[in-house]
N, C-alpha and C positions, 0 to 999 in steps of 0.2 A: 662915651664912658672912658674914664681915666684908666690907663693900663697900670697894673701892679708891677712892682719891681720883682725880679726873680727871687730875692730873699723873702719878700712878703708872700709871694705865691707859694714858696716852699713851706713857710710857716703855716699858711692857711691849710695846705694839704696835710701837714703834720697834725693840726688841731682836728681836722675832719676825721682822721684815722684814730686819734687818741681819745676823742670825746664821744665815742660810741655810747659810753655810759658816763654819768657825771664823775668828775675827778677833782681832787684837791689841786688848787692853783699852784701850791708849792711843788707837787709832784709833776705838774705840767712844766714848770720852770726848770726843774731838775732834769727831767727826761728830754725836754727840748734843748737844754744846754748840751746834753750828751750827744745830741744829733746836730749840733752846730748852730742852733738858733739862739739869738740873744733874748734876754727877758723883754727888752723894749720892743723887739720885732714881734714876739709872741703876743704882747699886749696890743700892738697895732693890728695884728691878724685877728685877734679875738674881737676887737671893735669892728673890724671889717666884716666879719661873719655874723655879728650880732650875738656873740656868746653871752649867756646869762650867768651872772655870778651871784652867789648868796652865801651868807655867813651861816655856818653850821656849828652847833655847840653852844650857842648863846654867849654869855659872858664868862664862861668857864675857861680855865687855863688851856684846855685842849681845843678851843674853838679854832676854826680854819675857814678859808674861803673855798667854795666849790664852784667849778665851772661846768656849764652844760651848753651844748649846741641847741639853738632853737629848732623845733621840729622840721621846719622847711629846709634848713641848711643840712641837716643830717639825712633828709630824704633824697634830695636831688643833687647834693654836692656842690651847690652854687650859693652865691650870696642871696 
């Protein structure tokens, strides 16, 4: 198994804590940035954890992407 970098591991831990409930991707990027995580690292961490994203709001002006942990990642805190 490939070992994660400390930055990626920190971003994964941040996402596990933050995504207890679905959250806007923009809010994740903002709060992650406040904690020192780059947007690129958060995207890599999301891919590593299998985070699901879906568009909310259809084609309306206020549409946004929402992220959610898959059930197995939120239950056991691992990949």
